[in-house]
C-alpha positions in Angstrom: 0.0 0.0 -0.2 1.5 3.3 -0.8 2.0 5.6 2.2 0.6 9.2 1.7 3.4 10.4 4.8 6.4 10.0 2.2 4.4 11.0 -0.7 5.2 7.3 -2.9 1.3 7.7 -3.8 2.0 10.5 -6.3 3.8 7.8 -8.3 0.4 7.2 -9.8 0.7 10.5 -11.5 3.9 10.3 -13.0 4.0 8.9 -16.7 7.2 7.1 -18.0 7.5 8.2 -21.7 9.9 6.0 -23.3 12.4 7.0 -25.8 12.3 10.5 -25.0 13.5 13.0 -25.8 15.7 10.8 -27.3 16.2 7.0 -28.1 17.2 5.1 -24.7 16.0 8.0 -22.4 13.1 6.9 -20.3 11.3 10.2 -19.6 9.2 11.1 -16.6 6.4 13.0 -17.1 4.9 15.0 -14.5 2.1 16.6 -16.7 -0.5 14.5 -14.9 0.6 15.6 -11.6 0.4 19.2 -12.7 -3.2 18.9 -13.9 -4.8 17.2 -11.2 -5.1 19.9 -8.2 -5.1 17.6 -5.0 -1.9 15.8 -6.5 -0.3 19.2 -7.2 -0.7 20.4 -3.9 0.6 17.4 -2.0 3.3 17.4 -4.2 4.2 21.2 -2.9 3.6 20.3 0.3 6.2 17.3 0.5 9.0 19.4 -1.0 8.8 22.1 1.8 7.7 20.0 5.0 11.4 19.5 5.9 12.2 23.1 5.3 9.4 24.3 7.5 10.8 26.2 10.5 14.5 26.2 8.8 14.3 29.9 8.1 13.9 30.0 4.3 13.5 33.4 3.6 13.3 32.9 -0.7 12.9 30.0 -3.2 15.4 30.1 -6.1 14.3 27.9 -9.2 15.5 27.0 -12.6 13.9 27.7 -15.9 11.7 25.7 -16.7 9.9 23.3 -14.2 11.5 24.7 -11.7 9.6 28.1 -12.2 6.3 25.9 -11.5 7.8 24.3 -8.3 9.7 26.9 -7.0 7.3 29.6 -6.9 4.4 27.1 -5.6 7.3 26.1 -2.9 7.4 29.8 -2.4 3.8 30.4 -1.6 3.6 27.5 0.4 6.6 28.9 2.5 5.0 32.5 2.8 8.6 33.8 1.0 9.7 35.2 -2.6 10.7 34.0 -5.4 14.2 34.1 -7.8 13.9 32.7 -11.2 17.0 31.1 -12.6 17.0 31.3 -16.4 19.3 30.8 -19.2 21.5 33.3 -20.9 20.3 36.6 -22.3 16.6 36.0 -20.7 16.9 38.5 -17.9 16.5 42.2 -18.5 19.5 43.7 -16.0 22.9 42.8 -14.7 23.6 39.2 -13.9 25.7 36.6 -12.8 26.2 33.5 -14.8 27.5 30.1 -13.8 28.7 27.3 -16.6 28.0 23.9 -16.5 29.2 20.6 -18.2 26.2 18.5 -19.9 27.4 15.1 -21.5 28.1 16.7 -24.7 29.4 20.5 -24.2 28.4 23.0 -21.8 25.4 25.0 -21.1 24.9 28.4 -18.8 22.6 29.8 -16.2 22.3 33.4 -14.9 20.7 35.4 -11.8 19.8 38.9 -11.5 23.1 40.2 -9.8 20.9 41.9 -7.3 18.3 39.0 -6.7 20.0 37.7 -3.4 21.3 39.5 -0.1 24.2 38.4 1.5 23.7 35.9 4.1 19.8 35.6 2.7 18.6 31.9 3.7 18.0 29.9 0.3 15.7 27.1 -0.5 16.6 25.7 -4.4 13.6 24.3 -5.9 13.3 22.2 -9.1 11.2 19.1 -10.3 14.2 16.8 -11.4 17.6 15.9 -10.2 19.2 13.8 -12.9 22.8 14.4 -13.6 23.0 17.6 -11.5 24.6 20.1 -13.7 21.3 22.4 -13.7 21.3 22.3 -9.5 24.9 22.7 -9.3 24.8 25.9 -11.2 22.3 27.1 -9.2 23.8 26.1 -6.1 27.2 27.9 -7.6 24.7 31.4 -8.2 23.3 31.2 -4.9 26.5 31.0 -3.1 28.2 33.4 -5.7 26.2 36.0 -4.1 26.8 35.5 -0.6 23.5 34.0 0.2 23.0 31.2 2.4 21.8 27.7 1.3 19.3 25.9 2.9 18.8 23.0 1.1 17.8 21.5 -2.4 14.4 20.0 -2.6 13.2 18.3 -6.0 10.2 16.3 -6.8 12.0 13.4 -8.5 15.2 12.5 -8.0 16.8 9.7 -10.8 19.0 8.0 -8.4 21.0 5.9 -11.0 22.4 9.3 -12.2 24.2 10.1 -9.1 23.4 13.8 -9.5 23.3 14.3 -5.7 27.3 13.5 -5.9 27.9 17.0 -7.7 26.0 19.0 -4.9 28.4 18.0 -2.5 27.2 17.7 1.6 24.4 20.0 0.7 20.8 18.6 2.1 19.1 17.5 -0.6 15.2 16.1 -0.3 13.5 14.4 -2.9 9.8 13.5 -2.5 10.0 10.6 -5.2 13.1 8.4 -6.3 13.6 6.6 -9.3 
């Protein structure tokens, strides 16, 4: 029997899509979860629950699905939200962090004035896979002098070892595959 306490009952809202976006990749489609108001509300609560009472002052989320869960997490914690975007998408001065992909590199940016030194930050995303995106987010937060409370993700793909790229950072995942 699935346990409501640990979030495993949410698995029925995650659809497996084989060979997407390329052959051999098994994609975890979260759109059924997003479409169900009760499942979405429960997923957000499971994301933020370990961080309640930890002094989170702001949530950071990466483009694009990190915006979905990050803004919902910020609302649930009654704090603000800061977007991390792909290069060229933010209108003011930014700080940039590049990270390695399987073939090549990518980059993310944050407004240079988005976080205050010492501000307590929770980084939120939908999936922790290889860890590149979240590692870049962590570096952007730390590079601005903010204090990282932790990282929260809906899904962790444990076989890809992304958690290892985050070092001793507290990482909370609602579901693990």
